[in-house]
C-alpha positions as CSV (number, residue, x, y, z in Angstrom):
1,X,-3.3,-5.3,-7.9
2,X,0.5,-5.1,-7.4
3,X,2.9,-5.6,-10.3
4,X,5.5,-8.2,-9.5
5,X,9.1,-8.4,-10.6
6,X,10.7,-11.8,-11.1
7,X,13.9,-13.1,-12.4
8,X,13.6,-15.2,-15.6
9,X,15.7,-18.4,-15.4
10,X,16.1,-21.7,-17.1
11,X,14.5,-25.0,-16.0
12,X,14.9,-26.2,-12.5
13,X,15.8,-29.7,-11.4
14,X,13.8,-30.6,-8.3
15,X,13.4,-34.2,-7.4
16,X,10.6,-34.1,-4.8
17,X,6.9,-33.7,-4.5
18,X,6.2,-30.4,-2.8
19,X,3.5,-30.6,-0.2
20,X,2.4,-27.0,0.5
21,X,-0.7,-25.2,1.5
22,X,-3.1,-23.9,-1.2
23,X,-3.5,-20.1,-0.8
24,X,-6.4,-18.2,-2.3
25,X,-8.9,-15.4,-2.0
26,X,-12.3,-15.7,-0.3
27,X,-15.2,-13.4,-0.4
28,X,-16.3,-12.4,3.2
29,X,-18.1,-9.4,4.5
30,X,-17.0,-9.2,8.1
31,X,-15.4,-12.4,9.3
32,X,-11.8,-12.0,10.6
33,X,-11.2,-15.8,10.8
34,X,-12.0,-19.1,9.4
35,X,-12.6,-22.4,11.2
36,X,-10.9,-25.4,9.5
37,X,-11.3,-29.1,10.1
38,X,-9.6,-31.9,8.3
39,X,-11.7,-34.8,6.9
40,X,-12.5,-37.5,9.5
41,X,-11.3,-35.3,12.3
42,X,-13.0,-33.6,15.2
43,X,-10.1,-31.1,15.8
44,X,-10.9,-27.6,14.7
45,X,-8.4,-24.7,14.1
46,X,-9.1,-21.0,13.5
47,X,-6.9,-19.1,11.0
48,X,-6.9,-15.4,10.5
49,X,-8.3,-13.8,7.4
50,X,-6.4,-10.8,6.0
51,X,-8.5,-8.1,4.3
52,X,-6.7,-7.2,1.0
53,X,-9.5,-5.2,-0.5
54,X,-8.7,-1.6,-1.7
55,X,-8.4,0.8,1.3
56,X,-8.6,4.0,-0.9
57,X,-10.7,5.4,-3.7
58,X,-9.2,5.9,-7.1
59,X,-7.7,9.3,-7.8
60,X,-7.8,10.4,-11.5
61,X,-8.0,6.7,-12.5
62,X,-4.9,5.9,-10.4
63,X,-5.0,3.9,-7.2
64,X,-3.0,5.7,-4.4
65,X,-0.9,2.8,-3.1
66,X,0.7,3.3,0.3
67,X,4.0,2.0,-1.1
68,X,5.4,2.4,-4.5
69,X,8.1,-0.3,-4.2
70,X,8.2,-3.3,-1.9
71,X,10.4,-6.4,-1.5
72,X,9.4,-10.0,-0.7
73,X,12.0,-12.7,0.0
74,X,11.8,-16.4,0.4
75,X,11.7,-17.9,3.9
76,X,14.7,-17.0,6.0
77,X,16.4,-19.9,7.8
78,X,19.5,-20.4,9.9
79,X,22.0,-17.7,8.8
80,X,21.2,-14.8,6.5
81,X,22.9,-11.9,4.7
82,X,21.3,-8.6,5.7
83,X,23.0,-5.8,3.7
84,X,20.1,-6.3,1.3
85,X,18.0,-4.0,3.5
86,X,20.3,-1.1,2.8
87,X,20.4,-1.7,-0.9
88,X,16.6,-1.8,-1.3
89,X,16.1,1.2,1.0
90,X,18.6,3.2,-1.1
91,X,16.8,2.0,-4.2
92,X,13.5,3.5,-2.9
93,X,11.7,0.5,-1.3
94,X,9.5,1.3,1.7
95,X,7.8,-2.0,2.4
96,X,9.5,-5.4,3.3
97,X,8.0,-8.8,3.8
98,X,10.2,-11.3,5.7
99,X,9.1,-14.9,6.2
100,X,11.0,-16.2,9.2
101,X,11.5,-19.9,9.7
102,X,14.6,-19.9,12.0
103,X,17.6,-17.7,12.7
104,X,20.7,-17.4,14.8
105,X,20.7,-14.9,17.7
106,X,22.8,-12.5,15.6
107,X,20.3,-12.5,12.7
108,X,17.5,-11.9,15.2
109,X,19.3,-8.9,16.6
110,X,19.6,-7.4,13.1
111,X,15.9,-8.1,12.3
112,X,14.9,-6.5,15.6
113,X,16.9,-3.3,14.7
114,X,15.3,-3.0,11.3
115,X,11.9,-3.7,12.7
116,X,12.2,-0.7,15.0
117,X,13.7,1.4,12.2
118,X,11.1,0.6,9.6
119,X,8.0,0.2,11.8
120,X,5.0,-0.8,9.7
121,X,7.3,-0.8,6.7
122,X,8.6,-4.3,7.8
123,X,6.4,-7.2,8.3
124,X,8.0,-10.3,9.8
125,X,5.7,-13.3,9.2
126,X,6.3,-16.3,11.4
127,X,6.8,-19.3,9.0
128,X,7.1,-22.3,11.2
129,X,7.5,-26.0,10.5
130,X,4.3,-28.0,10.1
131,X,3.2,-29.6,13.4
132,X,4.4,-33.2,13.9
133,X,4.7,-35.5,16.8
134,X,8.3,-35.6,18.3
135,X,8.5,-39.3,17.7
136,X,7.8,-38.8,14.0
137,X,10.1,-35.9,13.4
138,X,12.4,-36.7,10.5
139,X,10.4,-39.8,9.4
140,X,10.0,-39.4,5.6
141,X,6.7,-41.3,5.7
142,X,5.2,-39.5,8.7
143,X,6.8,-36.0,8.9
144,X,5.3,-33.7,6.2
145,X,8.2,-31.3,6.7
146,X,10.5,-33.8,5.0
147,X,8.6,-33.2,1.8
148,X,8.4,-29.4,1.9
149,X,10.9,-27.7,-0.4
150,X,13.1,-25.2,1.4
151,X,10.7,-24.2,4.2
152,X,7.7,-23.8,1.9
153,X,9.3,-21.2,-0.4
154,X,6.5,-21.3,-3.0
155,X,3.7,-21.0,-0.5
156,X,5.5,-18.0,1.1
157,X,5.9,-16.0,-2.2
158,X,2.3,-16.6,-3.1
159,X,1.2,-15.6,0.4
160,X,3.3,-12.4,-0.1
161,X,1.7,-11.7,-3.5
162,X,-1.8,-11.8,-1.9
163,X,-0.8,-10.0,1.3
164,X,0.6,-7.1,-0.6
165,X,-2.4,-6.5,-2.8
166,X,-3.6,-2.9,-3.0
167,X,-0.8,-1.9,-0.6
168,X,2.4,-2.1,-2.8
169,X,2.4,-1.2,-6.5
170,X,5.7,-2.8,-7.5
171,X,6.7,-5.9,-5.6
172,X,10.2,-7.4,-6.1
173,X,10.0,-11.1,-5.4
174,X,13.7,-12.0,-5.2
175,X,16.3,-13.7,-2.9
176,X,18.1,-11.8,-0.2
177,X,21.3,-11.9,-2.4
178,X,19.6,-10.5,-5.5
179,X,19.5,-6.9,-6.7
180,X,18.1,-5.1,-9.8
181,X,20.4,-3.3,-12.1
182,X,18.9,-0.3,-14.0
183,X,20.2,1.4,-17.2
184,X,20.2,4.8,-15.5
185,X,20.8,6.1,-11.9
186,X,17.9,7.3,-9.7
187,X,14.8,5.8,-8.2
188,X,14.1,2.2,-9.2
189,X,10.4,2.8,-8.6
190,X,10.4,5.6,-11.2
191,X,12.2,3.3,-13.6
192,X,9.6,0.6,-13.0
193,X,6.8,3.2,-13.5
194,X,8.2,4.0,-16.9
195,X,8.4,0.4,-17.9
196,X,4.8,-0.1,-16.6
197,X,3.5,2.8,-18.7
198,X,5.0,1.1,-21.8
199,X,3.2,-2.1,-20.9
200,X,-0.3,-1.2,-19.6
201,X,-1.6,-4.8,-19.6
202,X,1.4,-6.3,-17.8
203,X,0.9,-7.9,-14.4
204,X,4.5,-9.2,-14.2
205,X,7.9,-7.9,-15.4
206,X,10.2,-10.7,-16.3
207,X,13.9,-9.7,-16.0
208,X,17.0,-11.4,-17.3
209,X,18.8,-13.2,-14.4
210,X,22.6,-13.1,-14.2
211,X,25.3,-14.3,-11.8
212,X,27.3,-11.5,-10.1
213,X,30.5,-12.5,-8.2
214,X,32.5,-10.5,-5.7
215,X,35.8,-11.6,-4.1
216,X,35.7,-12.7,-0.4
217,X,37.4,-10.0,1.7
218,X,37.2,-8.7,5.3
219,X,33.4,-8.7,5.3
220,X,33.6,-12.4,6.1
221,X,35.6,-11.8,9.3
222,X,33.9,-8.8,10.9
223,X,32.5,-8.9,14.5
224,X,30.5,-5.7,14.4
225,X,28.4,-4.1,11.6
226,X,30.6,-1.0,11.9
227,X,33.3,-2.8,10.0
228,X,31.0,-3.8,7.1
229,X,32.1,-2.3,3.8
230,X,29.8,-1.7,0.8
231,X,32.8,-0.8,-1.4
232,X,32.8,-4.4,-2.6
233,X,29.7,-3.5,-4.7
234,X,32.1,-1.5,-6.9
235,X,33.9,-4.7,-7.8
236,X,31.0,-7.0,-8.6
237,X,31.6,-8.9,-11.9
238,X,29.0,-10.6,-14.1
239,X,29.6,-14.2,-15.2
240,X,29.0,-15.1,-18.9
241,X,25.7,-16.9,-19.0
242,X,27.1,-19.8,-20.9
243,X,28.8,-21.0,-17.7
244,X,25.5,-21.5,-15.8
245,X,24.7,-25.2,-15.8
246,X,21.7,-25.5,-13.4
247,X,19.6,-22.8,-11.9
248,X,16.4,-22.3,-10.0
249,X,13.2,-20.9,-11.5
250,X,11.4,-17.7,-10.7
251,X,8.3,-17.6,-12.8
252,X,4.6,-16.5,-13.0
253,X,2.1,-19.3,-13.4
254,X,-1.2,-17.4,-13.8
255,X,-2.1,-13.8,-14.2
256,X,-5.5,-12.2,-13.5
257,X,-7.9,-12.6,-16.5
258,X,-11.2,-11.1,-15.3
259,X,-12.3,-8.6,-16.5
260,X,-9.0,-7.8,-18.1
261,X,-6.5,-10.4,-19.3
262,X,-3.1,-9.5,-18.0
263,X,0.3,-10.6,-19.3
264,X,3.9,-11.0,-18.4
265,X,6.2,-8.4,-20.0
266,X,9.8,-9.4,-20.8
267,X,12.0,-6.4,-20.1
268,X,15.1,-5.8,-22.2
269,X,18.2,-6.6,-20.2
270,X,19.7,-3.3,-21.2
271,X,16.9,-1.6,-19.2
272,X,16.6,-3.7,-16.1
273,X,18.1,-7.0,-15.0
274,X,18.5,-9.1,-11.9
275,X,21.9,-9.7,-10.5
276,X,22.4,-12.7,-8.2
277,X,25.4,-12.0,-6.0
278,X,27.9,-14.7,-5.0
279,X,31.2,-14.6,-3.2
280,X,34.3,-16.3,-4.7
281,X,37.8,-17.0,-3.4
282,X,40.5,-15.5,-5.6
283,X,42.8,-18.4,-4.7
284,X,40.3,-20.7,-6.4
285,X,39.7,-18.6,-9.5
286,X,38.0,-20.3,-12.5
287,X,37.8,-19.6,-16.2
288,X,34.3,-18.2,-15.8
289,X,35.5,-15.6,-13.3
290,X,38.5,-14.8,-15.4
291,X,36.1,-14.1,-18.3
292,X,33.6,-12.0,-16.2
293,X,32.8,-8.3,-16.9
294,X,32.1,-5.4,-14.5
295,X,28.5,-5.1,-13.3
296,X,28.7,-1.3,-13.1
297,X,26.3,-1.0,-10.2
298,X,25.2,2.7,-9.8
299,X,27.8,4.5,-7.7
300,X,25.1,6.9,-6.5
301,X,23.3,3.9,-4.9
302,X,26.5,2.6,-3.3
303,X,27.4,6.0,-1.9
304,X,23.8,6.3,-0.5
305,X,24.0,2.9,1.1
306,X,27.3,3.8,2.8
307,X,26.0,7.1,4.0
308,X,22.8,5.7,5.4
309,X,24.5,2.8,7.1
310,X,26.9,5.0,8.9
311,X,23.9,6.6,10.7
312,X,22.6,3.2,12.0
313,X,23.8,4.0,15.5
314,X,21.8,1.2,17.2
315,X,23.2,-1.4,14.9
316,X,26.8,-0.6,14.2
317,X,28.3,-1.8,17.5
318,X,26.3,-5.0,18.1
319,X,28.8,-7.8,18.8
320,X,28.1,-10.6,16.3
321,X,30.8,-12.9,17.8
322,X,32.6,-15.3,15.5
323,X,29.6,-15.9,13.4
324,X,31.5,-16.9,10.2
325,X,32.9,-20.1,11.7
326,X,29.5,-21.8,12.1
327,X,28.0,-20.0,9.0
328,X,30.7,-21.4,6.7
329,X,30.3,-24.9,8.2
330,X,26.5,-24.8,8.0
331,X,26.4,-23.6,4.4
332,X,28.9,-26.2,3.4
333,X,26.9,-29.0,5.1
334,X,23.6,-27.8,3.6
335,X,25.1,-27.7,0.1
336,X,26.5,-31.2,0.5
337,X,23.1,-32.4,1.7
338,X,21.3,-30.8,-1.3
339,X,23.7,-32.3,-3.8
340,X,24.0,-35.8,-2.4
341,X,20.9,-37.5,-0.8
342,X,22.0,-39.2,2.4
343,X,20.9,-42.1,4.5
344,X,18.8,-43.6,1.7
345,X,16.4,-46.3,3.0
346,X,16.5,-45.0,6.6
347,X,13.9,-43.1,8.5
348,X,15.8,-39.8,8.2
349,X,16.9,-38.2,5.0
350,X,15.1,-40.6,2.6
351,X,14.7,-39.3,-1.0
352,X,16.0,-36.4,-3.0
353,X,13.8,-33.5,-1.6
354,X,15.7,-30.4,-0.8
355,X,14.0,-30.1,2.6
356,X,15.4,-28.5,5.7
357,X,13.9,-31.3,7.8
358,X,16.0,-33.8,5.7
359,X,19.2,-31.8,6.1
360,X,19.0,-30.7,9.7
361,X,20.4,-34.0,11.1
362,X,23.6,-33.4,9.1
363,X,24.3,-30.0,10.6
364,X,27.2,-30.3,13.1
365,X,28.1,-26.8,14.1
366,X,26.1,-26.8,17.3
367,X,24.7,-23.3,16.5
368,X,21.6,-22.3,18.4
369,X,19.1,-21.8,15.6
370,X,15.9,-20.5,17.1
371,X,12.8,-21.6,15.2
372,X,9.5,-19.7,15.2
373,X,6.6,-21.7,16.7
């Protein structure tokens, strides 16, 4: 089974009931699909069964995984920050799982490029809304999407955990704007191997989570990837943890316990830690930013990212247009929707659930977000 890497955070404040699918493992000899039917319904649907049994034989008590390091991110919706591909590739990742809910044409162009570059190393899993009648869309009592937290994030990461079994040894389950800091330069997979050998019964590594901030500069106003600069990573600063008031949770609920009981190993922050990157405006500096310390991201990684990116000839000159105008507006409106429930008592937006279906009616940029079906 793969070892998973999570960030360890404080308690989360989520005011909604999450209605998401239960994912599990079945025992089947040859069937490639299952037929499902809801109670009191005559409608049947077939769903695919993914075979996650070991494909190889053990070699000297070691399983020969196809990939040493893989990355799984929460569902992608609307806009997205894609330099994370380059960081993880430079860190040694060879397998990526992307759960796609919706995206702008620009994001789809970038995904198309990396899909061709990575081939089987990138799986793009369609992650659509739950089906609902057009007349019921947005109705809190009739549309199940209004009760799903952030496009079904928890279902997606558990799907990824099962999907990657016996294929990836170390699976980083993080956000697109999170990276792992190591105490020494070199391959992250080798560092994880060393930590794994020190914790032979660990199924999960829990890493300390910290905020990293970097000043907004020209990367927010570029029209082609050629003008993207990774030098900003040299200037990332870490916020003092006392200034974090509310955070989200990345945690393991249950590990395997048959025949061996596995555990979660807490890794010392001086060895490995998770850095959650955020941009800030220097004209609105706060005391937390003023008291921050350098992150000291490995210069070798940054140089490797820059060198690799300069060879992405099919990507560098794609015209992204004035993407930042609608991106900034959409992010601002989503954040306002999450913090302040709107239209309480009406058909749309009732309740406190941080659901995309509840916030979509407030988006006013007019951007063409293409949803998967």
